[in-house]
N, C-alpha and C positions, 0 to 999 in steps of 0.2 A: 466536587464529585456529586453525581446525582444521588440523592438520599436513598438509602436502603429502606424499603417499606417496614414500618414498625411491626407489622404482623409477623414478618420473617424473623426479626430480632427477638421478638417475644417468644416465638416457638423455639428458637435456639436456646434462649435462657431457661425455658421451662423443661428442657429435655431431662429425663431421669439420669442420675449419675451412672449406673451400669451401662445403660444403652448409649449414653454419650461417649463413655470410654471405649466401648466395644466398636463403635463406628466412627464417631467424630474425631477422636484422638488417635486411636490405634491405627487407623488407615490414613493418617496424615502424612504428607510429604513436604519437604522443604529443600530448596536448591538455590545455591548462590552462583550466578553466572558472571564471569569477569570478561570484559571486552576492552582491550587496549587498541585504539584506533588512530591511525595517522592518515590525514587527508590532504591531498595536494591537487589543485586545479589551476591550470594556466589558461586564463581567458584571453586567447590569442589576439582577438580584435576588440576586446571590451575595454571600458574605461576604469574598471574596478581593480585591475592588476591581478596579481597572483593570489590565490587563496591557499594558505598553508596552515593547518591546525593539527593538534595532537591532544588526545584526551583519554581518560580512563573511565569506563562505564561499569557500574555495578548494578545487577538486577537480582533482587531477592524474591523468589516465588514460593508462596506457601499455599498448599491445597489441602484442606481438611477432608476427612471422610464424611460419610452421612450418618446421622443418627438412625437408630433402628425404628421400625414401624412402617405403616402403610405409606406415609410421607416421610422421606428422609431429608434432613436439613443440614446444611453445611456452610462454610465461609472460607473464601479464598482471599489472599492478599498479594499485592505486588508492590515492592518498594524499589524505586529507581533513583540512582545518584550518578550524576555526571561531574567529573573533575577536569578542569582545564590544566593541561601540562604545558602547552605552548600555543600561542596564537598571536599574530602580529597585526598591527595597524588598527585603524578605527574606521568603521563603515562610513562612507560619505566624505572622508578627508581627501582633498585633492592632492595629486602628485605622489600618492603613497605606492610602495612596491608590493605590500601585502594588505589584504583586507579580510576581516573575519566575516563569516556568513554561514558556514556549513554545520558546525557542531554545537555552538553555544549560544544562549540568549544574549542579547545586547543590552547594555545600559543605555540611559537616555542620551549619552554623548556618542553612542556608536561603538564603544569599546566592549569587548566580550567579558561576560561574568566569569568569576573564578570557579563557581560551582552552581548546580541547579539540581533539584530533587522533587519527587512527588511520591504520594502513597495512594494506592487504589484498593478498594475493598469490593468484593463481589459476594453477595448472598446467593445461595443456590438451594433449589428444592427439587427432589427427585421423586417421581411416582412411576412405578413399573419401569419401563425402558425410556421414559421421557424425563427431561430436565429443563427447569426454568432458571435463568440467571439474571440478577439485578445488580447494577453498579458498573464497575470497570470491565470493559470488554475489549478484546483484540480480534476483530472479525477478519476472516480471510475468505470472502465470498466473491462471486462474480460481479455483484453490483456495488460492493464496497470492500476495500482491501487495505488493512493497516500496513504502514511502512515500517520496516525494521532494517533499513540499509545504512544507518548511521551509528551514532554512539548508543542511543537508547531507542526503544520502540515507541511508535505512536499508539495512543490508547483512546478509547471512546467511553462515553457514559450513556447508559441506557438499559434496555432489557431485551432478552432473547429467549425464545422457547424452542427447544429441539425435541421432536417427537419421532420415536423409532418403534412404534407399536406394530407395524406391519413389516414382515420380512422383506428385505431388499429395498425398502422405501424409507427415506429420511425427509421429514418436513421441518422447515425452519420459518420462524416469524419473529419480528421484533421492531423496536423503535430505538433510534439513537438521537440524542439531543445535543451533546457537546463532544468536543475532541480536544485532546492534549497532544501537542506536536512532539516530534522526535527531538527537538531542541528547545523545549520550553516547560515551565512549571504551571502555567495558568491554562485555563480552558477557553476554547474558542467556540463560537457558534459555527454552524455549517454553511458552506458556500460553494461556488464554482468559479473556475477561471473566467474572468470578464466581469464579475460582479463585486469582487472583494479587493480590487486594486484601483489606484487612482486613474481617472480618465485622462486621456490625452487632450490637449487643447484643440478645439475645433470639433470634437466629437459631439454628436447630437445629445449625449447625456453627460457632458463634461462637468456639469454643475452637481450631479448626483453623488452622494457619498457612497461608500462601500455598503453593500447589502448582504444580509445573511438570513439563514433560516434556523429554526431550533427543533426541527422534526424531520428525520429521515426514517421512513418506514420501509420494511423489506419483508418479502415472503419468498420461499423457495422450496424446491423439492429435488432430491437426487434419487433416481430410480435405477436399480441394477437390473436391466432387462434380461441379460444373460451374464455368464461369467466374463465374457469378453466385451460387452457393450453396456455403457451407462448413459442415461439420458438426464438432462438437467433443464429446469425452468426456474427463472428467478424474476421477481419484480422489485424494482427499487424506485422510491418516490421521495424527492426532496421538496418539501412544502414551498410553494411559490416559485419553483424553478422548473422541475421536469419530472416526467414519468418514464422509466426505462424497463423494457422487456428484454430478457436474455434467454436464448436457447443454446444448449450445448450438447454435443455427442462426443463420447470418448470410446474408442474401440482399440482392442489389442488382438492381434492375429499372429499365431505362431507360424513360422515359415520353415521350409527345409533347412534354411540357413538363417538363424536369428529370429527376431520378433519385429513386427511392424505395428506401430502405434499411430492412430489418427486422432487429432483433436480439432473439432469443428466448433466455431463460435459465431453467434449472430446477436447483435444488439440493435434494438429499435428504440430511439429516444426522441420524445416530443415535449413541447412546452407545456407547462402546467401553472395555474394560478396567475400571479402577476406577470411572469415572463410571457404568458400567452396573450397578453394584451399590450397594445402600443403604449397606453398610458402607464402601465406597470413597468415596461422597459424604460420609459422616460424617467421613472423614479430611480433607475439604476439596477433593476433586476434583469441583468443582461448576461449573455454568454459570449465567449470569444469565438471568432470565426471569420469567414469572408462573406460580405453581403453586397458586393458590387460597389459601384461608385456613388450610389444614392440618387442617380438620375433616372432610374427605371423602377419597376414595381418592386424589385428586391430591397430598395431602400426602406420600404414600409415594414420590412421584417428584420431590420437591423437589430442584432442582439438576441434574436429568438432562437431557442434551442430547437435544432432540426438536424438529426444525425442518424444514419444507418451505417453500421460497421459489421463486416463479416470477415472471417479469417479461416485458414486451414493450415495446420501444421502436421507434418508427417515425419516420424522418427523411426529409423531402422537401427536396431542394436544387435550386436553379436559379440558376446564375451565382453572384453574391456572397451569395445568401440561403440560409439553412438553417433549417427549422422542424421541431421535434421534439415528439412527444407520447408519453407512456408511462404504464404502470401496473404496480405491484408489489404482491404479496400474500404475507404470511407466515402460516403456520399451525403449530400445535404449541405446546408449553409453553415452550420456551426462545426466547431471542433468536436472530437469525442468528449463526452461529458460524464464525469463522475465527481463526487465531492473531493475538494482539494484542501479541506480544512486542516488546521493544526500544522501550518508551515510545511506541508508536503504529504502526499499520499500516493500509494501505488495505484496503477490502473490494471485491470484484468485483461490485458492485451498480450498477444504473443510477441509484440514489438516493444513492450515496456522494458527498457534496458538501463544500463548504468547512467547514461547521459541524456537519453532522449526516449520519447514514447512513440514517435511517428504517428501522431494522432491529430494532425491538422486537417482542416476542411479539404475534402477531395483527395487526400493523400493515398497513394498506392505504394505498397512496400513489399519487396522481396527480401527473404532472409535465408541464411544458411548457417549451420553450426555443427562443429565437430567436438566431441568429448572423448577423453581417454582416461582409463584407470590403469595405473602402472603396476598393480599387484602381480600380474603374470610375469613381470620382469624382475621380481624380487624386491619391489618397492611398495609394499602395502601401506595404504594411507595417503599415497600421493596421487593426485588427479589434476587434470587440466582441461580447459575448453577454450575454443576460439569461435567467435561469431562475427558475421558481417551482415549489415542491413543497408539497403538502398531504397530511399523513398523518392517519389517523383509526383508530378501533377498537383503539387500543393497550390491551392487557389490563393491569389493575392493581388493587390493593386499593381504589382510589378510583373504580372503574368504567372505562368506556371513555374514553380520553384522546385529545386531538388536538394537532397541531403543524404549523407551516409554516415554510418557509425561502425567502428571496429572495436570489439571487446575481447580481452584476453584474461583468463583466470588461471592461477596456479595455486593449489591448496595442498597442505600436508597436515595430517593428524598423527601424533605419536601413538604407536600401538602397544607399547609396553614400557616398563620402568617406572620410577617414582613420578614422572610427569605424564603418565599415560592419559590420553585425552586432550593434551595441549594441542591447539590448532593454530596454524599460521596460514593466512590467505592473502595473496596479492592480486588485486584487480586493476587492470589498466585499460583505458578506453580513449578513443579519439573520435571527435565529431567534427564534420565539415558540413556546414549548412548555409544555404542561401536565405533561410527563414529565421535564423537565430545566430547567436555568437559561436564561432568556432572555439573548441576547447579540447585540451588534453588533460586527462585526470588519472591519478593513482590513488588507490586505497589499500592500506595495509592493516590487517586485523591480526591480533593475538587473542585467542579465546581459550577459556578454561572454565569448566563447570565442576562445582564442588557440592556433592550431596550432603545435606545437613541432617535429614531425618530419613 
């Protein structure tokens, strides 16, 4: 874990007793979240067989209040524990019917571990309406987004400053140095797809080892222009790899029948540092994408970050119904780029779904989704959604490729009784792709949250 500055710890330790109790302790909160998770994936054309695993996750969150005074000091903690209930096979073993890979860390022989855990601490300082945080972070930003789709959440180590001194304006800035994945206890340096995995034989950089960075810097602002319209700008920069600009607009408009919401996003991502030079890419600082057959000028840019992505998502909602339609288009030589550290990370794309992100070079994707809340029919707590995405024009050595994904979700949360708040969610998805392995996947969650303070 990134060390918490000594000045912060000293200030906490020197807080006066009454002020500490009035803010730091009296305003503290603690919560224990339980997540029982069953995961099954049939890799229909893959050589790894079926993945079937079951585990129990425990997440303990503690948030202190702030000490009194001009500067308020506090300390948060997050404790994570994953327990293996069932998992079959050994990764890499030939001829097996099941292989672990989704929920648990692997031992040296490829077998899953029985348990894994981690502890994260975050020191925080508040001044007026602004707050600085140092230590463990779980960012949910357009330029970097932690993943929480498995047994335990992905976490990062670094610092973040949030400023809210001007009405309707929020400013953020920070630096992240390490990541801890959703199924691991150790920290990783940061990287991108194409730089942190073994090279294929015959690749121009096949002899280069995996490459990483230890500094992701970000800056952003969210400005509420009107009650209906929000504008966003973010900058994300991974040292030696890329610089990314993001522009976003979110608008909500009331209609005679229902509400119409519009979500517009644009990313512009270019090479930085070693990735921007041919010699640096020869060392392994490369991105995934399509760069031609190497017999023309495009071969000189092999592995270079070069991507523009724009998307539009429109959602009409009326009562329990919500219907969405969207379109996304990528241009440039590389795939869409964001850090993929810590064995998995989400992408801030309207197409980032259960099995696929539709983020390959040149890809164009249409999507539609329908969601329904069953409360008006006497079933409060029950909801469902179905989505379909179709991608085309994926650039590859085999020409323009296509893929599609269908997702279905059914969720229920108990509304009363001794087990009030107990939730059960079933997520089912199918992917058929000319660019990757076809797969069918089921996820089943049992969740419950228990307040401790």
